[in-house]
N, C-alpha and C positions, 0 to 999 in steps of 0.2 A: 414451420417445418423443424423440429431438432435436429441435432448433426448424426443420430443416431438412426431415425428414420428416414433422411435423406439415404443412408449408407446403405440399409435395406430395400428402399427404391433402386437403388442403381443394380444391387445386384440382382434383383429380381428382373430387372428389364435385361440385364447381362444375358442370365440364364433364359429367359424368352426368345430374345431374338438370338441365340445361338442355337436353340433349338428350332425355333423357326426356318432359320439357314437351311441347317442339314436336313429337316421333312422336305422342304421343297426341293433342294439338290437330289436326296436320296429315296424319298418317302417314309410315310409315316413307319412304318412296319418292320424297314429294313435298320431303321435307326435307333440304337439301345439308349437308356439311361444313361450306363456308365460312359458312353462316347458323348452324349449331351454336356454331364457333368465334367469330362474331360475338357471338350469347346467353352465352356465359360467359366473354366479352370476354379472349380467348385467341387467340394464332395457330393458325394451320393445323399448322405445325411442332407446338406443342406441344401440340397436341391429340390427334396421331398417336404422341407419344411416350408418352401414357399409353393411347391403343387404335388399334392398327395397322390396325383397319380398321372399318369405318362399323357392321356387325353386333357388334363389342365394346362401343359402347356401349351394346346393350340387354342383350346374354349376362350382360354384365359384373355385373348382377342376380344371375345364378345363382352366381357363380364360386366364393363357399364349398362349393357342394355337390357341385363337379364328380368332386370326389374323396370323398366322402362315404360312399356303401358302402363303401368299399375302409378307412374308417379305423374305421367301425363294428367291422369284420370284425375286426379286430387290434383294438380295444382291448374284444372281448366277453371276456367273465368265462369261467373254465374252467367246463368242462361245457356250455358254451352251444354249439349250434350258430350258421354262419355266419345262416342263416335266421331261427331263431328271434332273435337279436341284428336283424336287419336288420327281422323285422317289428316287434318292440318300439320299434326305434328311427321307424320309419313312423305307428304307433300314436298314438306321443307328440307325434308331426309334427301328425297331426291332431287333437289333442286342442289342441295349440295354436296350430292353423290356420296352421302353417307354410308360407308360400307355394310352397313345393317340390312340397308335396300337390298343391296347386291346389284347398284349402278351404278357400279364402282370397276373401270378397266387397268387400274396402276395394277402391273404385275405380281408384287408380292402379295397386293389383298384379295389381289383375284384369284391366287395358287393356294391363299390360306381357305379361302372358299371353295377350289376345287380339290382339295387336301380333304375335306371336313367329308364333301359329299363321295367321293371315290373308296373311303377310309370307314369301314362296317364300327370298329369298335367309336371313331371320330361322331358319326351321323347317332350313334346310340344317344352318344353324352350330348348332341346337341338337340336329342330332343328329350332329356333330362333339362337341358337348358328350358327351352322352352315348357316344359312342364313347371319350370319353376316363375317361369313368368305369367304361365296362365292362374295359379296361383295368388299369384300379388295379384295380379288385375282384380280376379274374383275378390281377391279384401279390399279391393277399393272401392269397386262396385257397391260392394255391402254396406261398408263407411261412408260413401258418399254418395251413393243414388238411390236409396231405403232398400236396395233388394235382400231377400232372405240369401241366406249362404247358397243353399242349392241353384236357385235362379240365378245369383252372382257366378257359380259356375259353370251354368250352361252358356251363359253370355259371353264368357270371359273365351269359352273354347273357341266358335268359330272365328272370334276377332285373334287370335293368337294363329290360326291355320289361314286365314286370309293375309296377315303380313308376312307368312313366313313362307305360303304360296306365290305371293307378287314378289320376295326376294329372289327365289328359285325362278321363277320364269324370266326374272330383271338378268338374274346370272346367266342363262341360258342362251340366253339371245348376247349376250356378249361374246361367251365360247362360241358361237355361232361364226365368229368374227368382225359384228358389228360394235362400234364403239359405244361408249356409254353414252355421250353428248347425240348419238345418231338414236340411243335406244332411248331417251329421254320422253319424248313425247308419248311414244306408244307406252311406256311406264305408268306415265299421268293417266292415260285412257285408261289402261287397266284398275290401278288407282281405282282410279272413277267407278267401275263396274264391280271390284270390288267392295268397294265400303256402299255402293248403292245395293248390293244382296244385304249388307250388314242389318243397314237402314230400315229397307223396305220386308226382308226375309225372302224365303224362299215361296211364299202361297200362291203366287199367280205365276210364277217362271214352271213353264212345259204345258201350262193348261192348253187343253185338246179341246 
């Protein structure tokens, strides 16, 4: 990495850290872009060069995960189904307390999740984030699983929904006062149920 690239990365991190600190302390809607820029000691123009919208200052913390499901599907070993690869990846994330799984009680990480869920504009931006991930997953399924684009989109939609719902459930249990460690076994069981639905479908659910 060149010196220029390192400087840009440091500036980006400085802006992001200043924003998160202010948002967690005062609330997302109560903090202006000017306040974030002042705290980071940069101009508004510089801030917008790194983060085009105010919401990006928060969602940036999830950026590495936006295309993650697609990458997992593309990188899976021969003989492994996409759902099996995604299940193992999610379980590994739970074990590592990966923030994207919702199973993380580190105060700042928990606070960011809570901020997203309590702020309508951030919730909307997170839905867009999930939509981008869904499109990437559909492309991966088309390329590696031999599905038509439409069928791949139909397959990707419930996968993204299950992953997000599991993360929300984990976050909600921690919000109720349970530690991430104490939530772990329940999170693994819930993941097994969610991925079982993906593997087997809803054909026999609710049979009377």
